[in-house]
N, C-alpha and C positions, 0 to 999 in steps of 0.2 A: 269524454270520448263519445262521439256520436254513434248512432246505430250502424251507420255504414262502415265505421271503423271497428266494430265489434266482430270478432271471429267466433264461429261456432266450432268447438274443438272436441273431438272424441278421444279419450285416452284409454288404452288397454295395457295392463301390466299384471304381473303376479301380485295378488293382493296380500299374500302372507308376509311375515316378517322377513325383511331383506332389503338390501341397498336399492335395488331397482324400484321396488314398491314405495320405499320412502321418498326417493327422488321424484318419481312420477306423481305422487300425491302432493308433494311440496310444490312442484311445478304447476300442477292444476290449480291449487289453491291460490298461488301467486297470480296466475293468469286471470282467475275469476276476480281477484281483488283489483285487477287493472281494468275490469269491465268486460272481459270476454265470457262467453257462455261455455262451460266445461262439462262434458258428459263422460263419466267413468263407465266403462263397459267391461265387466269382469264377472267371474263365477261367484265371487262374494265381495262384500264391501272391503276396499283396501284398509289395512289395519290402522293407518294414520288418518283415515277419513271417517271421523266419528259420526258425522251426520251430514245431511244435505244442508247447504247454506245458500246465500244469495249467489245466483249464477253457477252453483255447483249441484250436479245431479248424478245419481247412481242408477244404472240399468243392469240388473242381474242377468246372467246367462244361465239358462236352465240346461243342465246336462243329464240326459237320460241314459240308462243302462239297459240296452236292448239285448235280449237273449241271442239274437242273430249275430251280434257283434261280439267277438271274443273279448275285446278290450273296449272300455268306454271311450267315446270320441269327444274331444273338446273343440277341435278346430272348426268343424262344420257348424255346430250350433253357435259358436262364437261369430263366425262369418255371417250367419243369418241375422244374428242380433245386431251386429255392426251395420249391416245393410238396412235393417229396420230403423235403427236410431238415426242413421244418416239421412234416410228418406223423411222420417217424421219430423226431425229437427233441423233439416237442411244443413248438415254439417259441412264445413269448409275443409276441415283437416281431420284425418285420423292419425294421431301420434301414438305409435305402438312401441313398447319396450320389450325387446327380444324379437328376433326374427321368427323363431318357432316358439309357440304357435301364432303369435300375434300378427307379425307382418304377413305371413302366408294367408292368415284369415282375412286381413285387411285387403290384400290384393284380390282375393276371391269375392269379398263383399263389394268392392268397387265394380267388379265386372258384372254383378247382378243388377246394377242400377243403370238407368238410361243416361245417355250423354246430357250434360247440363246438371245432373244430380250426383255426379261422381266426385267424392272428396279427394283432395290430395293426400298422399300417404307419406308420413315421415317416420322412418325407422331408427330407433336408438339401440345400439349394441352395447351390452354391458359386460360381455366376456364369455359366458358359457356357449353362446352361439358359435363362436370361433374356436375357443380353446378346447372344447369337448365335442360338440355336435359337428363342428366343421371338419373333423377327421373321420366322421362316420358316413360311409357311402349311402346309408339309408336316409340321411338328412341333408348332406352337403348340397346336392342339386336343388333341393327345395329352398334352402337358404340363399344360394346364389341367385335363383330366380326371383325371390322376394326382394333381395337387394337391388337387382337390376330393374325391377318394376317400380321401386319406390321413387317418389319425387325428390326425396332428400334422405341422406343417411348420415347419422352422427355416431360418434363413439366417445366413450368417457375418458379416453387417454390416448396419447400419441402411440403408445405401445400397442394398444388394441387396434388402432387404425392400421398400423404397419402389419400386424399379424393377420388381420382380416384381408388386406390386399394380397398377402402372400398365400394364405390358405386357399382362398377362393379365386385367385388370379383375377381379382375384381379391379377394373380400371376406372370405375366411376369415382366421383369425389366423395370423400368422407370427411366431414367437419368434426373437429374435436371440440366437444362441449363438456368441460369437466363437471364432475359431481359437485353438488353444493348441499349445504345443510344449514337451516335456520332454526336454532334451538328454541324450544318453548321454555318459558320461565318455570323452573321446578316449583311444585306446589308445597313441598316440604323442605325443611332445612337438611343440610348434609348430615348434621349430628343425628337427627331423627331417623334418617334412612340407614345410616351405619348401625344405629342401635337396633333397628328392625332386622337388619341382616345378621346381627350378632357379631359384628366385627369390632374388635377392641381398638382403642386409640393407638396403641403401639404396633398394630398389625398393618402390613402393607397390603392394600387391596389391589389385586391384579385382575384386570377386566378383559374378557373375550366376548365379543358379540358377533354372531354369524348365524347363517341358516343351517350349519352343521353338515353341509354336503361334503362328499369325499375330498374335494379339492381344498377344503379348509384344514385338512390334516389335524383333526381333533386328537388322533392318536399321538402325534408329535407334540401337540400342545400339552397333553397330560404328562408325557414323558419328560418334557422340558421342566415343568413346574415341580415334578417329583424330585428333581436334582437340586432344588433350592434348599440351602441350609442357612440357619437352623430351620427345621420344618415348621416350628410354631411361629415363625416370623411373618407369615403371609397367609392370605386367604385368596382363593381363585373364585371370582364371580363370572359365571357363564350366562349370558343372555342368549337363550337358545330359540331360534326361529322354528325349530322342529323338536320332536321328542328326543331327550337326552338318554333314554333308556338303553339304546344299543351300546353305550359306553360305560354302563354301570359296572360290568364285570372288570373292565380294565382299570377303573377307578379303585375297585377293591384290591386288585392285584398290586397296584402301586401304593396302596396304603394311604390314599388321599381322601378317604371318606370324611374326615373331620376338617379337611382343608378346603373342601369344595362347596360352593353355593350355586345352585342352578335355579334360574327363573325362566320359565318357558313363555314364549309369545308375549313379551312385555310390550305394551303400547306406549307407555311413558318412559321412553329411553332416557330422557334427561334426568329423571329421578335417580337412576343408578349411575349414569355417567358422571354426574357431578361429584360423586364420592370416590371415584377411582384414583389410584395413585399412579398406575402405569397400565397401558394396554399391551396385550400380547397376541400376535397374529402369526400363524405358522403355515399359511397357504403354500401349496406347491406351485400355484400360478395365480395371478391376480391382476386384473386390468386397472382397477382403482378401488381401494378399500374405503367405503364410506364410513365404516366404523372408526377408522383412524381420524377422519375429519370430525366425526361426532365427538371423539375424545378431545381433540385439539380445541374445540369450542369451549371446553371447560378447563383448559390449561393442562390437560393430562398428556404426558409424553407416551409414545408407543415404541415397542420393539417388534420387528417383523423379520421374516425371511426376505432376502434381497431378490425378488422375482418380479417379472412382468412390469407393470406400470408403477409399482411402489416408489422406486427412487425418483422418477420424473414427476410423479404426482406430488411428492413432498415439496419439490422445488417450486410448484405452482401455488402453494398455500401461503 
């Protein structure tokens, strides 16, 4: 690939454990491997981006907590950092995952730059933009504006595309680009991992991996596994993107203390996914569950609620 074929791409995503961050990081790494220059612009390094590499760069966003502001602001410092990186590295594209805050920040950043230095903006919707924030009058107009001002909009499922068009009355094109996952080879054997987790050979290991947000219905997950009999036949492994502490009392009430294994903010997803016998996902809405795709890469079947993009996503795999 010659220099004229090389794109300079900025990527902003939520860097914490979650499907959008996993996808954004994998996409950036693949683009860099193909010869493009990729610049991640986030408040911290994405959890799957362990270090900078050839054509891979990370630019942190400093977030200040000023007394004059009741709540810390991220959109404005993010937009300023996007504008700086775009100017200094002559970015061609800002690819942003989630309309809020990333697309709104990208549109503002572009307006800060003079003509000829303004990157194109590609917005990828993952779900919460539409299913939650899209119904909030405090966010919906900003999301609609960001979508209208983007040069391209993609969604991770046909279900999400249809819901976005309906919620925002958005008439512009939305291209469906499904999630993907390229597993890293596990560094340890499945037997070693199960031994470390304390899972016996005759126990079924049920896997749940998510950011634990309300829409993931962790309460329903726990209630579901509490009905499994015999109780000693399984263990539930939760790969938690956030603290599991808010659910500790419910675990105690259901008597699941000895059946539950929680690992928070795991970066080596493959280490645990390879040992799972079945995945369990209880979302009340979902555009495309990357965790199911991760499980399938290791031949692990999943059980889920029949909502959103789940059924159609399975047919694409």
